DRENKOLGU-472237 format. One line per 5 residues: number of its first residue (from 1); for each residue x, y, z negated of N, C-alpha, C. Coordinates in pm, whole numbers, plus 32768, in hexadecimal, padded with zeros to 4 digits. Layout:
N
NUM	X/Y/Z/X/Y/Z/X/Y/Z; ...
REM end
This chain:
366
1	ACAA/6043/FDA8/AC99/60BC/FD57/AC57/6129/FDAB; ABF5/616C/FD72/ABB2/61DD/FDB2/ABD3/625B/FD62; ABDA/62CB/FDA8/ABF6/6349/FD64/ABA8/63BA/FDA4; AB91/6421/FD55/AB45/6495/FD85/AB7C/6512/FD42; ABAB/6572/FD90/ABE8/65EC/FD5B/AB7F/665B/FD50
6	AB88/66A5/FCE0/AB2D/6714/FCC6/AB7C/678A/FC8F; AB3E/67FF/FC91/AB7A/6876/FC57/AB21/68A6/FBE6; AB5B/68B5/FB70/AB0E/68E2/FAFD/AAEB/6976/FB09; AA84/69A5/FAC2/AA5E/6A33/FAC9/AACF/6A93/FAA3; AB2E/6A65/FA52/AB9C/6ABC/FA2C/AC16/6AAE/FA87
11	AC06/6A62/FAF5/AC71/6A56/FB58/ACCB/69DE/FB48; ACB9/698E/FAE0/AD0F/691A/FACD/ACE2/68A4/FB24; AD43/684F/FB46/AD27/67D9/FB97/ACEE/6768/FB41; AC8F/671F/FB78/AC55/66A9/FB39/AC50/663A/FBA1; AC82/65C4/FB7F/AC78/6550/FBD7/AC34/64DF/FB8C
16	ABCA/64AA/FBC6/AB80/643A/FB8D/ABAB/63BA/FBD4; ABBD/6350/FB88/ABE6/62CE/FBBF/AB81/6264/FB95; AB69/6204/FBED/AB0B/619B/FBCE/AB2A/6119/FC15; AAEF/60AE/FBDF/AAF9/602C/FC22/AA90/601F/FC8F; AA35/607D/FC94/A9CA/607E/FCFA/A9C2/610B/FD35
21	A983/611B/FDA9/A979/619F/FDE6/A93E/6206/FD86; A970/6281/FD8E/A946/62ED/FD35/A8ED/634E/FD83; A87E/6372/FD48/A81E/63CA/FD8C/A85D/6451/FDAC; A83A/6487/FE22/A872/6507/FE4E/A831/657F/FE0A; A7BD/656A/FDCB/A774/65DC/FD93/A793/65F6/FD00
26	A7FA/65B8/FCC9/A81F/65D3/FC3E/A858/6660/FC34; A829/66AB/FBD0/A856/6736/FBBF/A8BC/673D/FB4E; A92E/677C/FB69/A996/678B/FB05/A968/67EA/FA97; A993/67CC/FA1C/A970/681F/F9A8/A9EE/684A/F95F; A9DD/68AD/F906/AA4E/68DD/F8B7/AA19/6921/F83A
31	AA60/6917/F7CA/AA34/695D/F750/AA30/69F4/F761; AA76/6A28/F7C6/AA78/6AB8/F7DD/AA87/6AD3/F872; AA4A/6B40/F8A1/AA59/6B67/F92D/AACD/6BC8/F942; AB0E/6BEF/F8D4/AB7E/6C4C/F8E0/ABF9/6C05/F917; AC3D/6C41/F97B/ACB6/6C02/F9B0/AD1F/6BEF/F942
36	AD69/6B82/F94E/ADD2/6B67/F8EC/AE43/6BCD/F8FC; AE65/6C0E/F88F/AED1/6C70/F88F/AF46/6C34/F842; AFA3/6BF9/F88A/B015/6BB9/F84B/B093/6BD9/F899; B0F9/6C05/F853/B178/6C22/F894/B1EB/6BF3/F83A; B1F4/6B6E/F825/B25C/6B39/F7CD/B2E6/6B47/F80A
41	B34C/6B44/F7B5/B3D4/6B4E/F7E8/B430/6AEF/F79C; B4A9/6ADC/F7D2/B50D/6A84/F797/B582/6AD8/F763; B5BB/6AAC/F6F3/B636/6AE9/F6C0/B69E/6A7A/F6AE; B71A/6A9A/F6D1/B786/6A38/F6C9/B7BA/6A2F/F63A; B7C6/69B3/F60A/B7FE/6999/F585/B892/697A/F598
46	B8EC/69D9/F577/B979/69C6/F59A/B9BE/6957/F54C; B993/6939/F4D2/B9D5/68D1/F484/B9AA/6844/F4AF; B92B/6836/F4D1/B8FA/67B4/F4FD/B905/679F/F595; B916/680C/F5DE/B91D/6800/F66F/B89B/67D3/F6AC; B82B/680F/F682/B7A8/67E8/F6B5/B749/6860/F6B1
51	B6DC/6854/F6FE/B678/68BE/F708/B60D/68AC/F69D; B5DB/691C/F66A/B56B/691F/F60C/B4FC/6973/F64B; B481/693E/F64B/B40F/6986/F686/B3CB/69DC/F61C; B39E/6A52/F646/B356/6AAF/F5EF/B2D1/6AD2/F631; B264/6AB6/F5E7/B1DE/6ACC/F61C/B186/6B00/F5AB
56	B193/6B7F/F58B/B14E/6BB7/F517/B0B6/6BB7/F527; B084/6BB1/F5A3/AFF3/6BAF/F5B8/AFB3/6B31/F57F; B002/6AC9/F563/AFCB/6A4D/F52D/AF9B/6A5C/F49D; AFBA/6ACE/F45D/AF88/6AE4/F3D6/AEEF/6AE7/F3D2; AEAF/6B05/F443/AE1E/6B0E/F446/ADD9/6A92/F479
61	AE23/6A21/F483/ADE6/69A8/F4BC/AD83/6968/F45C; AD2C/6913/F494/ACC5/68CF/F445/AD04/6877/F3DB; ACD4/6884/F35F/AD0B/6837/F2F1/AC9B/6805/F298; AC8C/6781/F290/AC28/6742/F23B/AB9E/6781/F24B; AB61/6777/F2C4/AADD/67B2/F2D7/AA74/676C/F281
66	AA02/67AD/F268/A999/676D/F219/A963/66F1/F260; A92B/6691/F215/A8FD/6613/F250/A899/6625/F2C1; A846/668F/F2B8/A7DF/66A0/F321/A81A/66D5/F3A3; A89A/66FA/F3A3/A8D8/672D/F41D/A957/66DF/F43C; A950/668D/F4A2/A9C5/6642/F4D1/A9EC/667B/F559
71	AA57/66CA/F561/AA7B/6709/F5E2/AAA6/66A6/F64D; AAB8/6627/F628/AADF/65C2/F68A/AA6D/6562/F6AB; A9F3/6584/F684/A981/652D/F6A0/A91F/6573/F6FD; A8E8/652C/F761/A886/656A/F7B8/A806/658D/F76B; A7C8/65FD/F790/A74C/6625/F74F/A6FA/667C/F7AF
76	A677/667B/F79B/A61F/66D2/F7E9/A5F2/674A/F795; A629/6757/F71C/A605/67C4/F6C2/A654/6841/F6E8; A613/68AA/F71B/A65E/6921/F745/A6A2/696A/F6D2; A677/694F/F655/A6B7/6991/F5E3/A742/6958/F5C7; A75D/68E0/F5F8/A7DD/68A0/F5DF/A81A/6870/F662
81	A845/68CB/F6B9/A885/68A0/F735/A906/6853/F717; A920/67EB/F765/A993/6795/F74A/A9E9/6784/F7C6; AA58/673D/F7B4/AAB6/6726/F822/AA82/66C1/F887; AA2F/6661/F85A/AA06/65F3/F8B0/A979/6609/F8E7; A968/65FD/F96A/A8E1/660A/F9A2/A892/658A/F991
86	A810/6596/F99E/A7BC/651F/F99E/A7C9/64D9/FA24; A7BD/6456/FA24/A7C7/6409/FA9F/A809/6383/FA84; A810/6331/FAEC/A847/62AA/FADF/A8D6/62A8/FB12; A934/6299/FAB6/A9C2/628B/FAD5/AA04/624E/FA5B; AA81/6224/FA67/AAC4/61DD/F9FB/AB2F/622F/F9B4
91	AB7E/627B/F9FF/ABEE/62C6/F9C7/ABEA/6353/FA00; AC0A/63B6/F9AD/AC10/6441/F9DA/AC98/647C/F9B8; ACCF/64C9/FA16/AD4F/650D/FA01/AD3B/65A0/FA22; AD66/65F9/F9C8/AD57/6688/F9E3/ADCA/66D5/F9A5; ADE2/674D/F9D8/AE4A/67A4/F9A3/AE29/67CB/F913
96	AE8D/67C7/F8BF/AE7D/67EF/F833/AE5C/6885/F82C; ADF9/68A9/F7DA/ADD8/6936/F7C8/AE45/6982/F77E; AE98/693A/F735/AF01/6979/F6E4/AF87/6939/F705; AFB9/694F/F77F/B030/6905/F7AC/B0B2/693B/F772; B10E/68E1/F757/B196/6907/F731/B1EB/6927/F7AA
101	B1BC/68FB/F820/B1FF/6918/F89F/B195/692A/F90A; B1B1/697E/F96C/B158/6991/F9DD/B1AA/69BA/FA57; B180/698E/FACD/B1CE/69AA/FB46/B1CC/6A3D/FB6A; B16E/6A8B/FB31/B166/6B19/FB54/B1AE/6B71/FAED; B1F2/6B36/FA8D/B23C/6B87/FA2B/B2A6/6BDB/FA73
106	B2BA/6C54/FA40/B318/6CAF/FA82/B34B/6D17/FA1D; B3B1/6D61/FA45/B3E6/6DD2/F9F9/B401/6DB0/F966; B45A/6D52/F94B/B47A/6D35/F8BE/B4BC/6DAD/F87C; B4AF/6DBA/F7FA/B4E7/6E30/F7B7/B580/6E2A/F7B4; B5BD/6E9E/F7AF/B64D/6EA5/F799/B66C/6E7B/F70A
111	B6DC/6E37/F6FA/B6FD/6E01/F677/B794/6DF2/F66E; B7C9/6DD8/F5F6/B859/6DC7/F5E8/B889/6D3F/F61A; B829/6CE3/F639/B84A/6C65/F67B/B804/6C64/F702; B82B/6C06/F758/B7EC/6BFC/F7DB/B758/6BD9/F7CD; B706/6C10/F825/B677/6BF2/F828/B64D/6BD1/F8B6
116	B5DF/6B86/F8C1/B5A5/6B63/F941/B50D/6B5E/F932; B4C1/6B71/F9A0/B432/6B55/F999/B41D/6AC0/F97D; B3BA/6A9F/F92E/B39B/6A12/F911/B346/69D9/F981; B386/69C5/F9F6/B33F/699A/FA6F/B32B/6903/FA71; B2CB/68D5/FA22/B2A7/6849/FA1E/B210/683C/FA22
121	B1DD/67CD/F9F1/B14D/67B7/F9EE/B129/6765/F974; B0B2/6780/F93E/B07E/6736/F8CB/AFED/670D/F8EC; AFD6/668B/F8EF/AF50/6659/F90F/AF1A/6605/F89C; AE97/6606/F88E/AE51/65B0/F82F/AE15/653C/F87D; AE28/64C4/F84A/ADF0/644B/F889/AD8A/6411/F828
126	AD0A/641A/F848/ACA1/63E1/F7F4/AC88/6353/F825; ACA4/62F1/F7CF/ACA3/6265/F7F8/AC18/6231/F81A; ABB2/6266/F7D8/AB2A/6236/F7EC/AAC9/629F/F7B8; AA4D/629C/F7E8/A9E8/62F7/F7B5/A9B3/62CC/F72B; A9CD/6251/F703/A99D/621D/F684/A9F4/6253/F613
131	A9BC/62AD/F5C3/AA08/62EE/F558/AA32/628E/F4EA; A9F1/621A/F4E1/AA0F/61B9/F477/AA74/6150/F4A4; AAA1/6156/F51F/AAF9/60EF/F554/AB8A/610E/F533; ABE1/60B2/F558/AC72/60C2/F550/ACAE/6067/F5B9; AD30/6070/F5CF/AD6E/6018/F632/AD55/5F86/F612
136	AD54/5F64/F592/AD40/5ED8/F56B/ACB5/5EA5/F58C; AC52/5EFF/F59A/ABC9/5ED4/F5B3/ABA3/5ED9/F647; ABF8/5F10/F69C/ABD7/5F1B/F72A/ABE9/5E95/F771; AB96/5E7D/F7D7/ABA4/5E04/F827/AC29/5E06/F872; AC5A/5D90/F894/ACD8/5D87/F8DD/ACD1/5DD2/F962
141	AC5E/5DCD/F9A6/AC50/5E15/FA25/AC5E/5EAC/FA10; AC2E/5EDC/F99E/AC38/5F6B/F97F/ACCA/5F91/F965; AD13/5F3C/F91B/ADA0/5F56/F901/ADF1/5F4F/F982; ADCD/5EF3/F9DA/AE0F/5EEB/FA5D/ADFB/5F6D/FAAB; AD82/5FA5/FAA4/AD68/6025/FAE4/ADBD/6094/FAA6
146	ADC8/6094/FA22/AE18/60FB/F9DF/AEA9/60F7/FA0E; AEE0/6080/FA20/AF68/6074/FA54/AF72/60AC/FAE1; AF09/6098/FB32/AF06/60D3/FBB7/AEFF/616B/FBB0; AEB2/619E/FB4F/AEA7/622F/FB3D/AF2F/626A/FB1A; AF76/622B/FABE/AFFC/625D/FA9C/B056/625D/FB17
151	B047/61FA/FB6D/B095/61F9/FBE9/B06E/6269/FC46; AFEC/6281/FC53/AFBD/62EC/FCAC/AFEA/6375/FC7A; AFE4/6389/FBF5/B011/6409/FBBF/B0A8/641A/FBCE; B0F3/63AE/FBBF/B184/63B4/FBD4/B1A2/63DC/FC64; B158/63A1/FCC1/B16E/63C1/FD4F/B14B/6452/FD6C
156	B0D9/6480/FD3A/B0AC/6508/FD5A/B101/6571/FD14; B11A/655F/FC94/B16A/65C2/FC4C/B1FB/65C1/FC7D; B22F/654A/FC96/B2B9/653E/FCC1/B2D3/6574/FD4C; B269/6586/FD9B/B27A/65BF/FE21/B29B/6653/FE1D; B282/6693/FDAC/B2A5/6720/FD9C/B33B/672B/FD85
161	B384/6775/FDD8/B415/677D/FDC7/B441/67B8/FD42; B3E8/67FD/FCFB/B40A/6831/FC77/B414/67C3/FC0E; B3D0/6752/FC26/B3C4/66E8/FBC3/B433/6681/FBD6; B477/6661/FB67/B4E3/6600/FB6B/B4C5/657F/FB1D; B464/6585/FAC1/B448/650F/FA70/B3B7/6512/FA41
166	B372/649F/FA4C/B2E5/6493/FA25/B2DA/642D/F9B4; B2A5/645A/F942/B29E/6407/F8CA/B20E/63FA/F899; B1CB/6389/F8B0/B149/6370/F872/B15C/6341/F7E1; B106/6370/F787/B110/6344/F6FC/B088/634E/F6B9; B07F/6309/F648/B006/630F/F5F5/B02F/631E/F563
171	AFF5/637E/F51D/AFFB/6387/F48D/AF76/6354/F457; AF78/62EC/F405/AEFC/62B5/F3D0/AEFB/62BE/F338; AE93/6300/F302/AE82/6304/F271/AEAC/6388/F233; AE64/63B0/F1CB/AE84/642D/F186/AF0F/6426/F148; AF3F/63AB/F12D/AFC3/639C/F0EF/B033/63D0/F149
176	B01A/63D1/F1CB/B07F/6404/F228/B055/648B/F263; AFF2/64CA/F224/AFD1/6554/F248/AF5F/6567/F2A9; AF11/64FF/F2C7/AEA2/650D/F325/AE32/655E/F2E7; ADFD/65BF/F331/AD91/6613/F2FF/AD0D/65FB/F348; AD11/65B7/F3BB/AC98/6593/F405/AC93/64FB/F40F
181	AC29/64C0/F3DB/AC26/642F/F3CA/ABF7/63E3/F445; ABC5/6427/F4AA/AB9D/63E2/F525/AC19/639D/F55F; AC0D/6320/F58E/AC84/62D8/F5BF/ACC3/631E/F638; AD39/6353/F624/AD7A/639D/F68F/AE11/639F/F679; AE58/63BB/F6E3/AEE7/63D0/F6DE/AF09/644E/F72B
186	AF88/6461/F744/AFB4/64D6/F78F/B021/64AE/F7F2; B03B/6506/F84F/B0AC/64F9/F8AA/B0F6/657D/F8A9; B177/6577/F88A/B1CD/65EC/F896/B227/65D7/F910; B22A/6639/F966/B280/6636/F9DD/B2E6/66A6/F9CF; B364/6682/F9C5/B3CE/66DF/F99E/B41C/6712/FA18
191	B452/678C/FA10/B4A8/67BF/FA7A/B539/6790/FA6C; B550/6736/FA0E/B5D3/66FA/F9F7/B5BC/6670/F9BB; B624/661E/F9B4/B617/659C/F972/B62D/65B3/F8DC; B5CA/6598/F888/B5D7/65B3/F7F8/B648/6561/F7BA; B679/658C/F744/B6EF/654D/F70A/B6E5/64B7/F6F3
196	B674/6486/F6BE/B66A/63F7/F69E/B66C/63A1/F71C; B614/63B7/F77D/B61F/6367/F7F7/B6A2/637E/F842; B6DC/63F6/F837/B75C/640F/F879/B7C9/63B5/F83F; B7C8/63A5/F7BB/B82C/634E/F77C/B814/62BD/F7A1; B796/6294/F7A4/B775/620B/F7CE/B7A5/61F2/F85D
201	B78A/6250/F8B6/B7B1/6240/F941/B848/623C/F951; B88E/628B/F900/B920/628A/F905/B956/6200/F8E0; B920/61C6/F874/B94B/6140/F84B/B926/60D8/F8B5; B8B0/60E2/F8EF/B885/6083/F955/B8DA/608F/F9D4; B8FC/610A/F9F6/B94E/6123/FA6D/B9D8/60E4/FA5C
206	BA13/60FB/F9E6/BA97/60C1/F9CB/BA91/6029/F9D2; BA2B/5FEC/F995/BA20/5F5A/F993/BA0C/5F23/FA1F; B9BB/5F67/FA6E/B9A1/5F38/FAF6/BA20/5F3D/FB4B; BA70/5FA5/FB3B/BAEF/5FAE/FB84/BB4E/5F3D/FB5C; BB4D/5F1B/FADC/BBAA/5EB5/FAAB/BB7C/5E27/FACC
211	BAF8/5E11/FACD/BAC4/5D88/FAD5/BA6C/5D6E/FB4F; BA4D/5DD4/FB9D/B9F7/5DC8/FC14/B96E/5D8E/FBF2; B941/5DA6/FB79/B8BA/5D82/FB50/B890/5DDB/FADC; B80F/5DD9/FABA/B7D9/5E39/FA5C/B7F4/5E17/F9CB; B80B/5E7D/F97B/B824/5E6C/F8EB/B7A9/5E34/F8A5
216	B733/5E70/F8BC/B6BA/5E40/F87A/B692/5DB7/F8AE; B6A6/5D9E/F92F/B685/5D1A/F967/B6D8/5CAE/F923; B758/5CC9/F90B/B7AC/5C67/F8C6/B782/5C57/F834; B75F/5CC6/F7F1/B732/5CBD/F767/B6B3/5C6B/F75D; B658/5C7E/F7BC/B5DB/5C30/F7BC/B5F9/5B9C/F7C9
221	B656/5B76/F822/B679/5AE8/F830/B6B6/5AB1/F7B0; B703/5B01/F76A/B73B/5AD5/F6EA/B6CE/5AC6/F680; B66B/5B21/F681/B5FB/5B15/F624/B5AB/5A95/F642; B597/5A79/F6C1/B54D/59FF/F6E8/B598/5983/F6B8; B61D/5983/F6CA/B66D/5910/F6A0/B66F/5902/F609
226	B66D/5972/F5C2/B673/5970/F52F/B5F0/5943/F4F0; B57F/5964/F530/B4F9/5932/F50A/B4CA/595C/F47E; B507/59C1/F442/B4E0/59E5/F3BA/B47E/5A58/F3B1; B486/5AB6/F40D/B440/5B35/F3FB/B3D7/5B51/F466; B3B4/5AEE/F4B7/B356/5B02/F526/B2C6/5B06/F4F0
231	B27C/5B6C/F518/B1F0/5B7E/F4EF/B192/5B51/F55E; B1BA/5B66/F5D9/B16C/5B37/F64D/B1CC/5B1E/F6C0; B1B0/5AB5/F70F/B200/5A9B/F786/B1AF/5A4B/F7EB; B1B3/5A75/F869/B185/5A22/F8D8/B1F0/5A29/F944; B1D0/59FF/F9BC/B236/59FD/FA26/B25C/5A88/FA58
236	B20D/5AEE/FA36/B224/5B74/FA6C/B246/5BDE/FA03; B21C/5BCC/F988/B22B/5C36/F923/B24E/5BFB/F89C; B286/5C50/F847/B2AF/5C25/F7C2/B29B/5C97/F75F; B27C/5C72/F6E4/B279/5CD0/F673/B2C6/5C91/F602; B31E/5CDE/F5C3/B373/5CA5/F55B/B39E/5D11/F4F8
241	B3B9/5CE7/F47F/B3FC/5D3D/F41D/B490/5D38/F440; B4CC/5DA6/F46B/B557/5D9E/F498/B5B6/5D7F/F425; B61E/5D37/F444/B681/5D11/F3E0/B6BB/5D8C/F39A; B6B8/5DFE/F3E0/B6F1/5E7B/F3AC/B685/5EDC/F37F; B60F/5EAB/F358/B59E/5F01/F335/B5C6/5F67/F2CB
246	B5A4/5FE5/F2E3/B5C0/604E/F282/B54C/6061/F221; B4D4/6038/F248/B45E/6045/F1F3/B429/5FB9/F1D2; B3F2/5FA5/F158/B3A7/5F2A/F13F/B331/5F21/F1A1; B31B/5EAC/F1D7/B2AF/5E90/F236/B2C1/5ED6/F2BC; B337/5F0A/F2D8/B351/5F42/F35E/B345/5ED3/F3C6
251	B305/5EF1/F436/B2F3/5E8F/F4A2/B314/5ED1/F528; B356/5E86/F57F/B36E/5EB3/F608/B31B/5E5C/F666; B2E7/5E9A/F6CE/B298/5E55/F735/B2D7/5E73/F7BC; B2EB/5E0B/F80F/B32F/5E22/F88E/B30C/5DB3/F8F1; B315/5DD2/F973/B315/5D66/F9D5/B399/5D19/F9CB
256	B394/5C96/F9DC/B40E/5C46/F9D0/B46D/5C63/FA45; B436/5C65/FABD/B486/5C8E/FB31/B489/5D26/FB33; B500/5D64/FB36/B505/5DF6/FB29/B4C9/5E40/FB9F; B47B/5EA6/FB7F/B450/5F0C/FBDF/B46F/5F92/FB9D; B489/5FF6/FBEE/B4B8/6075/FBB6/B448/60CF/FB84
261	B3CD/60BC/FBB7/B360/6115/FB90/B2DA/60D0/FBA2; B270/6112/FB72/B1E8/60DF/FB84/B1C8/60CC/FC18; B200/6121/FC6B/B1E0/611F/FCF9/B205/609B/FD39; B26E/6059/FD08/B2A3/5FE0/FD46/B266/5F60/FD0F; B20E/5F68/FCAD/B1D4/5EEF/FC74/B183/5EA2/FCDB
266	B191/5E1E/FCDB/B139/5DC9/FD2B/B0B7/5DB5/FCDF; B04C/5D8D/FD22/AFCF/5D71/FCD9/AFE2/5D08/FC6C; B037/5CA5/FC84/B04D/5C3D/FC21/B096/5C74/FBA6; B0F8/5CC9/FBBE/B13F/5D07/FB4D/B0E2/5D61/FAFD; B08F/5DAC/FB44/B033/5E08/FB01/AFD2/5DB9/FAA8
271	AFA0/5D49/FADC/AF43/5CF6/FA8F/AF89/5CBB/FA14; B005/5C92/FA26/B051/5C60/F9B4/B067/5CCA/F94A; B086/5D45/F975/B099/5DB3/F916/B016/5DD3/F8CE; AFA6/5DCD/F916/AF23/5DE5/F8D6/AF0B/5D7F/F867; AF2A/5D00/F881/AF18/5C98/F81C/AF78/5CAC/F7A7
276	AFF3/5CD3/F7C6/B054/5CEB/F75B/B028/5D61/F703; AFFB/5DCD/F743/AFD0/5E44/F6F9/AF58/5E25/F6A0; AEF9/5DDA/F6D5/AE84/5DB9/F684/AEAA/5D5C/F611; AF03/5CFE/F62B/AF2E/5CA3/F5C1/AF70/5CEF/F54F; AFCC/5D48/F571/B015/5D91/F509/AFB7/5DEB/F4B8
281	AF61/5E36/F4FC/AF08/5E92/F4B3/AEA1/5E46/F460; AE73/5DD2/F491/AE19/5D80/F440/AE61/5D4B/F3C3; AEDC/5D20/F3D4/AF28/5CEE/F362/AF44/5D5E/F2FE; AF63/5DD5/F330/AF74/5E46/F2D5/AEF6/5E5A/F281; AE82/5E5F/F2C2/AE06/5E78/F278/ADE4/5E05/F21B
286	AE09/5D8B/F243/ADE9/5D16/F1F1/AE48/5CFF/F17F; AEBB/5D43/F181/AF21/5D2C/F11B/AEEB/5D47/F090; AEA6/5DBA/F07F/AE6A/5DDD/EFFF/ADD4/5DFB/F00D; AD9C/5DCD/F07D/AD0C/5DDC/F095/ACE1/5E6E/F08F; AD2B/5EC3/F0D5/AD0B/5F52/F0DE/AD4E/5F8B/F15A
291	AD1A/5FFB/F18F/AD5C/6039/F202/ADEE/605B/F1DE; AE48/602F/F230/AED7/6039/F212/AF13/60B1/F25B; AF4F/6110/F214/AF89/6185/F256/B00E/6164/F29A; B029/61A9/F305/B0A9/6196/F349/B0C0/6208/F3AA; B13C/6212/F3D8/B15F/6264/F44B/B18E/6205/F4B8
296	B153/620D/F52E/B17B/61BA/F5A0/B1AF/6214/F60F; B228/61F8/F63E/B264/6245/F6AC/B290/61E5/F71A; B277/620D/F796/B29F/61BE/F80B/B316/6201/F84E; B383/61B7/F85B/B3FD/61EA/F897/B40C/61B1/F923; B42E/6208/F983/B43D/61DE/FA0D/B4AB/6231/FA4F
301	B4C0/621C/FAD0/B529/6262/FB18/B506/62F5/FB2B; B569/634C/FB3A/B54E/63D8/FB5C/B50A/63E2/FBE4; B4C8/6453/FBFA/B483/646C/FC79/B4D7/64CC/FCCE; B557/64AA/FCDD/B5B4/6503/FD24/B5CF/64D6/FDB3; B57C/647A/FDE7/B587/6447/FE71/B606/63F4/FE86
306	B64D/63CF/FE1B/B6C3/637A/FE26/B6A0/62EB/FDFE; B6F2/628D/FE28/B6DE/6201/FE02/B711/61EB/FD75; B6C3/61A2/FD24/B6EB/6187/FC9A/B6DB/60F1/FC7C; B732/609E/FCB8/B726/600D/FC9E/B741/5FE8/FC0E; B782/6042/FBC3/B7A1/6027/FB37/B728/6035/FADC
311	B6C4/6084/FB08/B651/60A3/FAB3/B5F2/602B/FAAB; B5B7/6017/FA38/B55A/5FA8/FA22/B4E1/5FDF/F9D6; B471/5FEB/FA1B/B3F6/601C/F9DC/B3D8/5FCD/F95D; B3BC/6013/F8F1/B392/5FCE/F877/B352/6030/F817; B302/5FFB/F7BC/B2C6/6049/F750/B30B/6027/F6CE
316	B316/608B/F676/B344/6076/F5EE/B2D9/60AB/F590; B2AE/6056/F533/B246/607C/F4D3/B285/6087/F449; B26F/60FB/F409/B2AA/6117/F387/B23C/612C/F31F; B217/60C7/F2D4/B1B9/60DC/F265/B203/611B/F1F0; B1BD/616E/F19F/B201/61B3/F133/B20A/6165/F0B2
321	B1D7/60E9/F0AE/B1CC/60A4/F02F/B24D/605F/F004; B269/6068/EF82/B2D4/6019/EF43/B296/5F9E/EF02; B230/5FB1/EEB3/B1E6/5F43/EE77/B153/5F65/EE82; B0FE/5F0E/EE51/B06E/5F26/EE56/B048/5FA1/EE05; B093/5FBC/ED9A/B06E/6029/ED40/B0B7/60AA/ED5D
326	B12C/60A4/ED9D/B182/6118/EDA7/B1A4/6138/EE37; B194/61B7/EE5D/B1B3/61E1/EEE5/B248/61F2/EEF8; B275/61D6/EF71/B301/61E8/EF94/B310/6266/EFE6; B34A/62CD/EFAB/B367/6348/EFF3/B3FE/6353/F008; B425/63A6/F065/B4B3/63BB/F07B/B4F2/63FE/F000
331	B565/63CA/EFD9/B5AA/63FF/EF64/B628/644A/EF91; B678/6474/EF2F/B6EC/64C7/EF4E/B74C/6486/EFAF; B766/6404/EF9D/B7C6/63C3/EFF5/B796/63BE/F085; B711/63AF/F098/B6DB/63AB/F121/B6D5/6436/F15E; B69D/6496/F113/B68B/651D/F149/B70F/6567/F157
336	B765/655E/F0F4/B7DF/65AC/F0F5/B851/6567/F140; B863/64E5/F125/B8D2/649D/F161/B8AC/6457/F1E2; B82C/643A/F1F4/B802/63F0/F26B/B81D/635B/F25E; B83D/632B/F1E6/B850/629C/F1CF/B7DB/6267/F17F; B797/6203/F1B7/B720/61CD/F178/B747/6161/F114
341	B6FE/615E/F0A5/B70F/60F7/F03E/B68A/60B0/F02D; B684/6031/F054/B608/5FE3/F051/B60A/5F8B/EFD5; B5A0/5F93/EF84/B59A/5F49/EF07/B56F/5EB8/EF19; B54C/5E90/EF94/B51D/5E08/EFAC/B560/5DD0/F029; B57C/5D4F/F026/B5B8/5D0F/F09A/B551/5D01/F10A
346	B579/5D17/F188/B51C/5D06/F1F8/B4DD/5C7A/F1FB; B52A/5C14/F1D3/B4F6/5B8C/F1D6/B482/5B7B/F174; B48B/5BBC/F0FF/B421/5BB3/F09C/B3A0/5BF1/F0CF; B3AB/5C68/F10A/B334/5CAD/F13A/B2FA/5C69/F1B5; B352/5C2F/F208/B320/5BE4/F27C/B2CC/5B6E/F24F
351	B2F6/5B29/F1E4/B2A8/5AB7/F1B2/B21F/5AE3/F183; B216/5B58/F141/B195/5B8A/F115/B139/5BA3/F18C; B16E/5BE1/F1F4/B11C/5BFC/F26B/B0FA/5B7B/F2B4; B159/5B1F/F2BC/B13E/5A9F/F2FF/B0CE/5A53/F2BB; B0BF/5A65/F238/B05B/5A1A/F1EB/AFCE/5A50/F1FD
356	AFBF/5AC7/F237/AF39/5B00/F24B/AEFC/5AC4/F2C9; AE90/5A7B/F2B9/AE4D/5A3B/F32A/ADF4/5A9F/F372; ADFE/5AA7/F3F7/ADAB/5B01/F447/AD79/5AB8/F4C2; AD0F/5AED/F4FC/ACD8/5AB8/F579/ACCA/5B2D/F5D9; AD24/5B36/F63B/AD25/5BAA/F694/ACBF/5BA0/F703
361	AC84/5B2B/F715/AC23/5B1C/F781/AB98/5B4B/F75A; AB7C/5B56/F6D9/AAF8/5B7B/F6AA/AAF1/5C10/F68F; AA7F/5C54/F6B1/AA6E/5CE0/F68A/AA78/5CEF/F5F4; AAB5/5D5A/F5C6/AACA/5D71/F539/AA75/5DE5/F509; AA2D/5DD2/F49C/A9DD/5E3D/F462/AA2E/5E82/F3F6
366	AA2A/5F09/F3F7/AA74/5F55/F393/AA1E/5F63/F316
REM end
């Protein structure tokens, strides 16, 4: 992996990554030369026992730009300055212009509940310069690089003592709220462990103390033995519809041998995860012969400099569909009670995905 760091005209950091050396003369670009003015803060939610971020400056963020202006595509047209510079590279990572958290946040307002500066980080990860591509269409070598990028960002962001947890994710499709169609994801780096991964880690920690082995690692072995819901498997990685899936077509992707974060992946595990990721996204798109919307989140160990043998790096993909005709949105029982009600058995949806034939070795045209 090659990388090259640049500073945008508005002061934000930009890092370019490639499978080949990156030219030193690439000039960083930005839609605006004005420095980012963001001072988000956190407020404590006393009933839920969790922090809520407030970032009112995000009201002015880019929303559904006209077709002739793609802020995530490189261009030489000075009338439409963009986030990506021209040049040869594969992946770009830069600070979000409209962050929900920033390491320079300070002086939170006084309030009737506790407040703190939202001292975190929000980065945009552009997967490729090709605006028509998607994860399912990228070569395996490109996906392998992306996994390395997530590891490098975890290492760099996690080195900041303010940061306690690094979460890479992708929202794909207008159905899940995407407003910029260029293939990209984000990384949120939190000054605390967010509630969902915190609960996962608590369960994993308890299981590890009781059994001296990982909770997810044991579940994976049970899924392998059961043989009903596996979507992809090789000697290093697996993708499966979990027996406890909360969403129809939900899929988890993980290395079979547990590692706590992207940083610890071996080249063989990374390659297996690249194949698993491409298989799942190709099957999603092939299910109804259309780009398939989903939310993908990668869960890993906290970046608190402590050992976390209980943690097991994995992705969870949540498509919003209930059926081909009807979208599945969160309902009262999920939003209010936190108990999910799935209208389809995981085994049924796994069979549908298993039936979609894909070839991960061949380049895919969108």
